[in-house]
C-alpha positions in Angstrom: 73.9 -65.5 -5.6 70.6 -66.9 -6.7 68.0 -67.9 -4.1 67.7 -71.7 -3.7 64.0 -71.7 -4.7 64.8 -70.3 -8.2 67.2 -73.2 -9.0 64.7 -75.7 -7.8 61.9 -74.0 -9.8 64.1 -74.0 -12.9 64.8 -77.7 -12.5 61.1 -78.6 -12.0 60.3 -76.6 -15.1 63.0 -78.3 -17.1 61.7 -81.7 -16.1 58.2 -80.7 -16.8 59.2 -79.5 -20.3 60.9 -82.9 -21.0 57.8 -84.8 -19.9 55.5 -82.5 -22.0 57.6 -83.1 -25.1 57.6 -86.8 -24.6 53.8 -86.9 -24.2 53.4 -84.8 -27.4 55.7 -87.2 -29.2 53.7 -90.2 -27.9 50.4 -88.6 -29.0 51.7 -87.8 -32.5 53.0 -91.4 -32.8 49.8 -92.9 -31.7 47.5 -90.7 -33.7 49.5 -90.6 -37.0 52.1 -93.4 -37.2 51.5 -96.5 -35.2 49.1 -97.5 -32.4 48.2 -100.5 -30.3 44.7 -101.7 -30.2 42.9 -104.4 -28.2 40.3 -106.3 -30.2 38.0 -109.1 -29.1 34.8 -110.8 -30.3 33.8 -113.5 -32.7 33.8 -111.6 -36.0 37.4 -112.3 -36.9 37.7 -115.9 -35.8 39.9 -117.8 -36.5 42.4 -115.1 -37.4 42.0 -113.3 -34.1 41.1 -114.7 -30.7 37.6 -114.5 -29.3 38.9 -113.5 -25.9 41.1 -110.7 -27.2 44.3 -109.8 -29.0 46.6 -106.7 -28.8 47.5 -105.6 -32.3 49.9 -103.1 -33.8 48.3 -101.0 -36.4 50.1 -98.6 -38.7 48.2 -95.5 -39.8 50.2 -94.3 -42.8 49.0 -96.9 -45.4 45.4 -95.8 -45.1 46.3 -92.1 -45.6 48.3 -92.7 -48.7 46.0 -95.2 -50.3 48.1 -98.4 -49.8 45.4 -100.6 -48.2 44.4 -103.5 -50.4 42.4 -106.7 -50.7 43.3 -109.1 -47.9 44.5 -106.5 -45.4 43.0 -106.5 -41.9 42.1 -103.0 -41.0 40.6 -100.9 -38.2 37.5 -99.1 -39.4 35.4 -96.5 -37.7 31.9 -98.1 -37.6 29.5 -96.5 -40.1 26.7 -97.2 -37.6 28.3 -95.9 -34.4 31.2 -93.5 -35.0 32.4 -94.0 -31.4 33.3 -97.6 -32.2 36.3 -99.0 -34.1 35.8 -102.4 -35.7 38.4 -104.8 -37.1 37.6 -106.4 -40.5 39.3 -107.7 -43.6 39.2 -105.8 -46.9 37.6 -108.0 -49.6 37.1 -105.5 -52.3 38.3 -102.1 -53.5 36.6 -99.5 -55.7 35.6 -101.1 -59.0 36.0 -104.7 -57.8 33.1 -107.1 -58.3 32.3 -108.8 -55.0 30.1 -111.9 -54.6 28.8 -112.6 -51.2 26.2 -114.7 -49.3 23.8 -112.3 -47.7 22.7 -114.5 -44.8 24.7 -117.7 -44.6 22.5 -119.0 -41.7 19.3 -118.9 -43.7 20.3 -119.6 -47.3 23.2 -119.9 -49.7 21.8 -117.2 -52.0 24.5 -115.0 -53.3 24.6 -111.4 -54.6 27.2 -109.6 -56.6 27.9 -105.9 -56.5 30.5 -103.5 -57.8 32.2 -101.5 -55.1 31.6 -97.8 -55.8 34.3 -95.2 -56.1 36.1 -94.3 -52.8 34.6 -97.3 -51.0 35.8 -100.7 -49.8 34.0 -103.9 -49.1 34.9 -105.3 -45.6 33.9 -108.5 -43.9 34.8 -110.4 -40.8 36.6 -113.7 -41.3 33.7 -115.4 -39.4 30.9 -115.0 -41.8 28.4 -116.4 -39.3 29.0 -113.8 -36.6 30.1 -110.5 -38.2 28.2 -107.3 -38.9 30.0 -105.9 -42.0 29.5 -104.8 -45.6 27.0 -107.7 -46.2 24.6 -105.8 -44.0 25.9 -102.2 -44.2 27.0 -102.1 -47.9 30.3 -100.7 -49.1 32.1 -98.5 -46.5 33.7 -95.2 -47.4 37.5 -95.5 -47.6 37.9 -92.5 -45.3 36.6 -94.6 -42.4 39.7 -96.8 -42.5 41.8 -95.9 -39.5 44.8 -98.1 -40.1 46.2 -101.4 -41.3 46.9 -104.2 -38.8 50.3 -105.8 -39.3 51.3 -107.6 -36.0 49.8 -109.3 -33.0 51.7 -108.6 -29.8 49.4 -110.4 -27.3 48.9 -113.2 -26.4 52.6 -114.0 -26.6 51.9 -117.5 -27.9 50.4 -115.9 -31.1 53.0 -113.1 -31.4 53.9 -112.3 -35.0 52.8 -110.7 -38.3 49.3 -111.3 -39.5 48.9 -113.2 -42.8 47.0 -111.7 -45.7 
């Protein structure tokens, strides 16, 4: 006959293993498949709310090169790698992009061709967004994922338009 503590210890270890497997699965899903992200600020007005939205972002498209013009993406900031910013892709490599450098001061426009392995990103609110107009084209490798759905606030729940 087994001592009582052995069966209790085995049960605790079994439960611990189940929890560890679940946490591993959760980590892999979040890091490589789909993640939730809370975003806030004025740069994506009117598409996203100033006070904050919770978005679902899938990570596969960025890895297999399926991000395109019009997609809202999460991008690791080229200025501060600890920050993730939300912007819209307005140009892919080889595209000619015309943009107003500083819409508050003048309507003078510039045109550039997006270099190989780069994208042109801008916030939807051109008056309050730090983006490719100031930073230049962003390496494609900084794209973390493609936003596809807003889950909070509930009144705005649904897929994001391109």
